[in-house]
C-alpha positions in Angstrom: 2.9 -2.8 -9.6 1.2 -3.8 -6.7 -2.0 -2.3 -5.6 -3.7 -1.1 -2.7 -0.6 1.0 -1.8 -1.8 4.5 -1.8 1.2 6.2 -0.1 4.3 7.7 -1.6 7.5 8.4 0.2 9.4 11.4 -1.3 12.9 12.2 -0.2 14.8 14.8 -2.9 14.1 17.1 -5.2 10.2 16.4 -4.4 10.2 17.5 -1.0 8.3 20.2 0.2 10.3 23.3 0.8 12.3 22.7 -2.4 10.7 25.1 -5.1 9.7 22.3 -7.6 7.5 22.7 -10.1 6.4 19.0 -9.8 5.4 19.9 -6.0 2.3 21.6 -6.9 1.5 18.1 -8.6 2.5 16.3 -5.8 0.1 18.5 -3.5 -2.7 18.6 -5.5 -3.3 14.8 -5.2 -1.7 14.1 -2.2 -1.9 15.2 1.6 1.1 15.1 3.7 1.0 13.0 6.4 4.6 13.8 7.8 8.0 12.7 8.4 9.7 9.5 7.7 12.9 7.5 6.9 13.8 4.3 5.3 17.0 2.3 5.5 19.1 3.0 2.2 22.1 5.5 0.9 21.5 8.9 -0.5 24.3 10.3 -2.8 24.3 13.7 -4.7 23.9 13.5 -8.2 23.9 17.2 -8.9 20.6 18.4 -8.9 19.2 15.8 -7.2 19.9 13.3 -5.2 19.7 8.9 -6.3 18.7 6.8 -3.2 20.2 3.3 -3.1 19.4 0.4 -1.1 21.7 -0.9 1.7 22.1 -3.2 4.5 23.5 -0.8 6.9 21.9 1.0 9.2 21.7 4.4 7.2 18.7 6.0 6.7 17.1 8.5 4.1 14.9 11.4 5.6 11.5 12.4 4.0 8.1 12.7 3.7 5.5 10.4 3.7 2.1 11.5 1.9 -1.1 9.8 1.1 -3.6 10.1 -2.0 -6.7 12.2 -1.3 -8.8 10.4 -3.4 -8.1 6.8 -4.1 -9.7 6.9 -8.0 -7.1 9.6 -9.1 -4.2 7.2 -8.0 -3.2 5.9 -11.3 -3.4 9.7 -13.2 -1.0 11.3 -10.2 1.7 8.7 -10.1 1.6 8.6 -14.5 3.0 12.3 -14.0 5.4 11.5 -11.2 6.9 8.5 -12.9 7.5 10.5 -16.1 9.3 13.4 -14.2 11.3 10.9 -12.3 12.4 9.0 -15.7 10.5 5.7 -16.0 8.7 6.3 -19.0 11.8 5.8 -21.7 11.8 4.7 -25.3 12.6 0.8 -25.8 16.0 -0.1 -24.9 16.9 2.8 -22.7 17.3 2.4 -18.7 15.1 4.5 -16.4 16.6 6.7 -14.1 14.8 5.6 -11.2 12.8 3.0 -10.4 9.5 2.9 -8.4 9.4 0.1 -5.7 7.7 -0.5 -2.3 9.0 0.7 0.7 8.8 0.1 4.9 9.5 3.6 6.0 9.4 4.4 9.8 7.0 6.6 10.4 5.6 7.9 13.6 6.6 5.2 15.7 5.3 2.6 13.2 5.9 1.2 9.8 3.9 2.0 6.8 4.4 1.0 3.1 4.6 3.4 0.6 6.1 3.5 -3.0 9.6 5.4 -3.4 11.6 5.9 -6.4 15.3 4.2 -5.9 18.0 5.6 -8.2 18.5 3.1 -11.5 22.0 3.8 -12.6 25.4 4.0 -11.2 26.6 6.0 -8.2 30.1 5.6 -8.9 32.2 8.2 -7.5 29.0 10.5 -6.8 29.4 11.5 -3.0 27.2 10.0 -0.2 24.9 12.2 1.8 25.9 11.0 5.1 23.1 12.5 6.9 20.7 11.0 4.6 18.7 14.5 4.3 18.4 15.9 1.4 17.1 19.3 2.2 19.7 19.8 5.1 22.6 18.8 2.4 21.4 21.5 0.3 21.1 24.1 3.1 24.3 23.0 4.0 23.7 21.4 7.3 25.5 18.5 7.6 27.1 16.2 4.9 
């Protein structure tokens, strides 16, 4: 993993406003900076969305956080990595993969870690708005 990236971009079940137990872990270690967006497609995988990179002008809406205490970053991310299915048995394919991305944030770009979906998206509906929270609330496709 690349060092010196202490931001996190979340776009799905980890966003504030959704009642997910892991959110309390995130807010314990990270500070919410605000809304941001990345280039990609978002798919409805059932209980959670899956983000897939793309070259089209499609955006995924999410939140940008920064770590409150840099010394706790690895410990904080290990719990999120486990939640996102990165920690698997030998021979298994992780559900997501964590990579640095360029996030459009406050008329600028910042680099943050995010989780791309790491399995096939065959026959899964695309969330056209790119906003999982709005989609779950029935606002937009």
